[in-house]
C-alpha positions as CSV (number, residue, x, y, z in Angstrom):
1,M,3.4,-139.2,1.7
2,K,0.0,-139.7,2.4
3,F,-3.2,-139.1,0.1
4,N,-5.7,-136.6,1.4
5,K,-8.6,-139.2,0.6
6,I,-8.7,-142.6,-1.0
7,V,-12.1,-143.7,-2.9
8,C,-13.3,-147.1,-3.6
9,I,-15.4,-145.7,-6.7
10,D,-17.3,-149.1,-7.0
11,E,-17.5,-153.0,-6.0
12,T,-13.2,-153.3,-6.3
13,K,-13.6,-156.5,-4.3
14,L,-11.0,-155.5,-2.2
15,N,-11.0,-157.8,1.0
16,E,-11.5,-156.2,4.7
17,K,-8.2,-156.7,5.6
18,A,-6.9,-154.6,2.5
19,I,-9.6,-151.8,3.2
20,G,-8.1,-151.5,6.6
21,E,-4.9,-151.4,5.3
22,L,-5.8,-148.3,3.2
23,E,-5.9,-146.0,5.9
24,K,-2.1,-146.2,6.4
25,Y,-2.0,-144.4,2.7
26,A,-4.7,-141.7,3.1
27,D,-6.4,-139.4,5.9
28,E,-9.5,-140.4,4.7
29,V,-11.0,-143.8,3.1
30,V,-14.6,-143.8,1.5
31,V,-15.4,-147.3,0.3
32,H,-18.8,-148.1,-2.0
33,H,-20.0,-151.8,-2.6
34,D,-22.2,-150.9,-5.5
35,Y,-21.5,-149.2,-9.3
36,P,-22.2,-145.6,-10.2
37,D,-25.0,-145.4,-12.9
38,S,-24.1,-141.9,-14.4
39,E,-21.0,-140.0,-15.1
40,N,-22.4,-137.7,-12.2
41,E,-22.2,-140.0,-9.8
42,K,-19.0,-141.0,-10.3
43,K,-17.6,-137.1,-10.4
44,E,-19.7,-136.9,-7.0
45,R,-18.0,-140.2,-5.7
46,I,-14.6,-138.9,-6.3
47,G,-15.0,-135.4,-5.4
48,D,-11.9,-134.1,-3.8
49,A,-9.9,-137.3,-3.8
50,E,-6.4,-137.5,-4.7
51,A,-6.6,-141.4,-5.1
52,I,-9.2,-143.6,-6.4
53,I,-9.4,-147.5,-6.8
54,V,-11.7,-148.5,-9.5
55,S,-13.0,-152.3,-10.6
56,W,-12.9,-153.2,-14.6
57,R,-16.7,-152.4,-14.6
58,T,-16.7,-148.7,-14.1
59,Q,-15.4,-146.5,-16.9
60,I,-13.3,-143.5,-15.9
61,G,-12.9,-141.4,-19.0
62,E,-11.1,-138.4,-20.1
63,E,-13.8,-136.0,-19.3
64,L,-14.3,-137.4,-15.9
65,I,-10.7,-137.3,-15.2
66,K,-11.0,-133.6,-16.5
67,S,-13.6,-132.7,-13.8
68,C,-11.5,-134.5,-11.1
69,P,-8.4,-131.6,-11.0
70,R,-7.0,-133.0,-7.4
71,L,-6.7,-136.6,-8.7
72,K,-3.3,-137.9,-8.7
73,Y,-3.6,-141.8,-8.2
74,I,-5.8,-144.2,-10.2
75,G,-5.6,-147.8,-8.8
76,M,-7.3,-150.4,-11.0
77,A,-8.5,-153.6,-9.0
78,C,-8.2,-155.5,-12.3
79,S,-6.0,-156.2,-15.2
80,L,-4.1,-153.4,-17.4
81,Y,-3.0,-155.2,-20.6
82,D,-2.7,-152.5,-22.8
83,E,-4.4,-148.8,-23.2
84,E,-6.8,-149.7,-25.7
85,S,-8.3,-152.4,-23.6
86,A,-8.6,-150.6,-20.2
87,N,-11.5,-149.0,-18.8
88,V,-9.5,-145.8,-17.7
89,A,-8.5,-143.4,-20.2
90,V,-4.8,-144.3,-19.4
91,R,-2.8,-142.4,-21.8
92,Y,-4.7,-139.0,-21.3
93,A,-4.3,-139.6,-17.1
94,R,-0.5,-140.2,-17.6
95,E,-0.4,-137.1,-19.7
96,Q,-2.0,-135.0,-16.7
97,G,0.8,-136.4,-14.4
98,I,-1.7,-139.1,-12.9
99,S,-0.2,-142.1,-12.0
100,V,-2.4,-145.0,-13.3
101,K,-1.6,-148.8,-11.9
102,G,-3.1,-151.8,-13.1
103,I,-2.8,-155.7,-11.6
104,R,-2.3,-158.7,-13.2
105,D,-2.2,-162.5,-12.6
106,Y,-4.7,-162.8,-9.7
107,G,-7.3,-165.2,-10.9
108,D,-5.6,-167.4,-13.3
109,P,-5.8,-170.7,-11.6
110,G,-9.7,-170.3,-11.1
111,V,-10.3,-169.6,-14.8
112,A,-8.4,-172.8,-15.5
113,E,-10.1,-174.8,-13.3
114,F,-13.2,-173.6,-14.8
115,I,-12.4,-174.6,-18.2
116,I,-11.1,-177.8,-17.4
117,S,-14.3,-178.7,-15.2
118,E,-16.6,-177.5,-18.0
119,L,-15.1,-179.4,-21.0
120,I,-15.0,-182.4,-18.7
121,Q,-18.6,-182.2,-18.1
122,L,-19.9,-181.3,-21.5
123,L,-17.5,-184.1,-22.9
124,N,-19.1,-186.5,-20.6
125,G,-22.8,-185.2,-20.4
126,Y,-22.7,-184.6,-16.9
127,R,-25.0,-182.0,-17.1
128,E,-27.7,-180.9,-19.9
129,H,-25.4,-181.3,-22.7
130,Q,-23.1,-184.1,-24.1
131,W,-20.7,-182.8,-27.0
132,K,-21.2,-186.6,-29.1
133,N,-23.0,-189.4,-28.8
134,L,-20.6,-191.1,-26.8
135,P,-18.9,-189.8,-24.0
136,S,-15.2,-188.5,-24.7
137,E,-11.7,-187.8,-22.6
138,L,-9.7,-185.1,-22.5
139,T,-7.2,-187.7,-23.9
140,G,-6.4,-186.9,-27.6
141,L,-8.6,-183.8,-27.9
142,R,-7.1,-181.2,-29.7
143,I,-7.3,-178.2,-28.1
144,G,-6.4,-174.4,-29.0
145,I,-5.3,-171.7,-26.9
146,I,-5.8,-168.5,-28.1
147,G,-4.0,-165.8,-26.4
148,F,-0.7,-167.5,-24.7
149,G,-0.2,-165.2,-21.5
150,V,-0.5,-166.4,-17.9
151,T,-3.9,-168.0,-18.0
152,G,-3.3,-169.8,-21.4
153,Q,0.1,-171.1,-20.3
154,L,-1.5,-172.5,-17.0
155,L,-4.3,-173.9,-18.6
156,A,-1.9,-175.6,-21.0
157,K,0.5,-177.0,-18.3
158,C,-3.0,-178.1,-16.0
159,V,-4.5,-180.2,-19.3
160,Y,-1.2,-181.6,-20.6
161,P,-1.0,-184.6,-18.4
162,F,-4.5,-185.7,-19.6
163,G,-3.0,-186.3,-23.0
164,A,-4.8,-183.6,-24.8
165,E,-3.1,-182.2,-28.1
166,L,-2.0,-178.9,-27.4
167,Y,-1.6,-175.5,-29.8
168,Y,-1.8,-172.2,-29.3
169,Y,-2.0,-168.7,-31.3
170,S,-0.8,-165.4,-29.8
171,R,0.0,-162.1,-31.5
172,T,3.6,-162.5,-30.1
173,R,5.1,-166.0,-30.4
174,K,6.3,-167.4,-27.3
175,K,9.6,-169.4,-26.7
176,E,8.2,-173.0,-26.3
177,K,9.7,-174.1,-23.2
178,E,7.1,-176.1,-22.4
179,S,6.8,-179.5,-24.1
180,G,3.8,-180.9,-25.7
181,I,2.5,-177.7,-27.3
182,Q,2.9,-176.1,-30.7
183,Y,2.4,-172.5,-32.1
184,L,-0.2,-172.5,-35.4
185,D,-1.2,-169.5,-37.4
186,L,-4.7,-168.7,-36.6
187,P,-6.2,-170.2,-39.7
188,D,-4.4,-173.3,-38.9
189,L,-5.2,-173.5,-35.4
190,L,-8.9,-173.2,-36.3
191,K,-8.6,-176.1,-38.6
192,T,-6.7,-178.3,-36.5
193,C,-8.6,-177.8,-33.2
194,E,-11.9,-179.4,-32.2
195,V,-11.9,-177.0,-29.0
196,I,-10.8,-173.5,-28.7
197,S,-10.2,-171.2,-25.5
198,F,-10.0,-167.4,-25.8
199,H,-7.7,-165.4,-23.1
200,L,-7.5,-162.1,-25.0
201,P,-8.0,-158.4,-23.5
202,R,-10.8,-156.3,-24.1
203,N,-11.6,-155.1,-27.8
204,V,-9.8,-157.9,-29.5
205,E,-12.0,-159.4,-32.2
206,L,-10.2,-162.4,-34.3
207,M,-13.1,-164.2,-35.6
208,K,-15.6,-163.2,-38.3
209,Q,-17.7,-165.5,-40.9
210,E,-14.4,-166.5,-42.7
211,E,-12.9,-167.9,-39.4
212,F,-15.9,-169.8,-38.3
213,S,-16.0,-171.4,-41.7
214,K,-12.3,-172.3,-41.2
215,F,-13.2,-173.7,-37.6
216,G,-16.2,-175.9,-38.7
217,N,-18.6,-177.9,-37.2
218,G,-18.7,-180.4,-34.4
219,K,-16.4,-178.0,-32.4
220,I,-16.6,-176.4,-28.9
221,L,-15.6,-172.6,-28.2
222,V,-14.6,-171.4,-24.7
223,N,-14.6,-167.8,-24.0
224,T,-13.4,-166.4,-20.5
225,S,-12.0,-162.9,-22.0
226,L,-13.4,-159.6,-21.0
227,G,-15.5,-159.1,-23.8
228,L,-16.1,-161.1,-27.2
229,P,-13.6,-161.9,-29.3
230,F,-15.9,-162.6,-32.0
231,E,-18.2,-160.9,-34.5
232,E,-21.4,-161.9,-32.5
233,K,-23.5,-162.3,-36.1
234,A,-20.6,-164.4,-37.3
235,F,-20.9,-166.6,-33.8
236,Q,-24.9,-167.0,-34.3
237,D,-24.7,-168.5,-37.4
238,W,-22.3,-170.9,-36.3
239,I,-23.7,-171.8,-33.0
240,K,-26.8,-172.8,-34.8
241,K,-25.2,-175.5,-36.6
242,E,-25.6,-179.2,-35.4
243,G,-22.6,-180.2,-33.0
244,N,-21.5,-176.9,-31.9
245,F,-21.1,-175.7,-28.3
246,A,-20.0,-172.5,-26.6
247,I,-18.9,-172.1,-23.0
248,F,-18.9,-168.6,-21.3
249,D,-18.3,-167.5,-17.6
250,G,-19.9,-164.7,-16.5
251,D,-17.4,-162.1,-17.7
252,G,-17.0,-163.9,-21.2
253,K,-20.8,-163.3,-22.0
254,K,-21.2,-160.0,-20.5
255,E,-21.7,-158.5,-24.4
256,L,-23.8,-161.5,-25.6
257,S,-27.5,-160.5,-26.6
258,R,-30.1,-162.2,-25.0
259,E,-31.0,-164.0,-28.7
260,T,-27.7,-165.2,-28.8
261,E,-27.5,-166.3,-25.2
262,K,-30.6,-168.5,-25.5
263,Q,-29.1,-170.5,-28.4
264,P,-29.2,-174.6,-27.4
265,G,-25.8,-174.7,-27.9
266,V,-24.8,-172.0,-25.7
267,I,-23.6,-172.8,-21.9
268,A,-23.4,-169.8,-20.4
269,H,-23.0,-168.9,-16.7
270,Q,-23.8,-165.8,-14.1
271,S,-20.8,-165.9,-12.2
272,S,-17.2,-165.2,-13.3
273,A,-14.4,-167.6,-13.6
274,G,-11.6,-167.3,-11.1
275,W,-13.5,-165.2,-8.1
276,S,-12.2,-167.4,-5.6
277,S,-11.3,-166.6,-2.0
278,Q,-7.5,-167.0,-3.1
279,T,-8.2,-164.8,-6.0
280,L,-9.4,-161.7,-3.8
281,V,-6.5,-162.3,-1.6
282,R,-4.1,-161.9,-4.3
283,L,-6.1,-159.1,-5.9
284,S,-6.2,-157.1,-2.6
285,E,-2.7,-157.6,-2.2
286,K,-1.5,-156.6,-5.5
287,V,-3.7,-153.2,-5.4
288,L,-2.2,-152.5,-2.0
289,Q,1.4,-153.2,-3.3
290,N,0.8,-150.5,-5.8
291,I,-0.4,-147.8,-3.8
292,S,2.4,-148.7,-1.1
293,E,5.2,-148.2,-3.9
294,Y,3.6,-145.1,-5.2
295,C,3.6,-143.3,-1.6
296,A,7.1,-144.5,-1.1
297,E,8.2,-143.3,-4.7
298,N,6.4,-139.6,-3.6
299,G,7.2,-139.5,0.0
């Protein structure tokens, strides 16, 4: 089958090859390279299209879906972990017979590289900040990984050869196939580790005042999750204390207030970790594969 029209409703980051390939699956392809700033603009962009592709930055809610009765397919050019953390009203769309497909595991190597690079620079004082009075190595550093999916596991594999002590916490405990990493519940992980790195879906908040108190001072927090996995006021109190540092990529800091981002211990980057040329190829291939499979199944 072919759709009447596929609309890339915002900047999905599909590469040129993938955009060209979309023509196999629709009579018309419309591509936008910016982000709609209102519900009306989203509705106008979708129009009578039977399929849309959307990045994580644009919300596709129930009311918008109701107003676009010809929709049959929503392709998410972003991760779909669960319905609660998605920017698409997944459950409602599926109840209306609309297929919603997301992708996973496309930017993980770049995220792991970002975290290791930033830690090395902070530990050794290669930029503005240095964690302790003397430079430090990754060797012997107690690192806690919170959220042990593909990215968390890849980070552990990358750091392990440096001799760091590795721990993880996850809502579902994994089979510990990898040597050198130990499961701890969250309170014990916070007390044990000098560094914690978050790898969680959006809308998961794990740390408040009590958890930051357990984590203590002279520590490093890394967040590359989509959203804040902690209560911001509790984080503000913690980051103001001596010896504490926090590292954010562009996605991880997106929901930080200006006041918090300007704190001396906050190292916040504008760009999102993991957006390499290789990432865009993987993203594009996975989005196309989802569309191809849908068209084949509904042919």
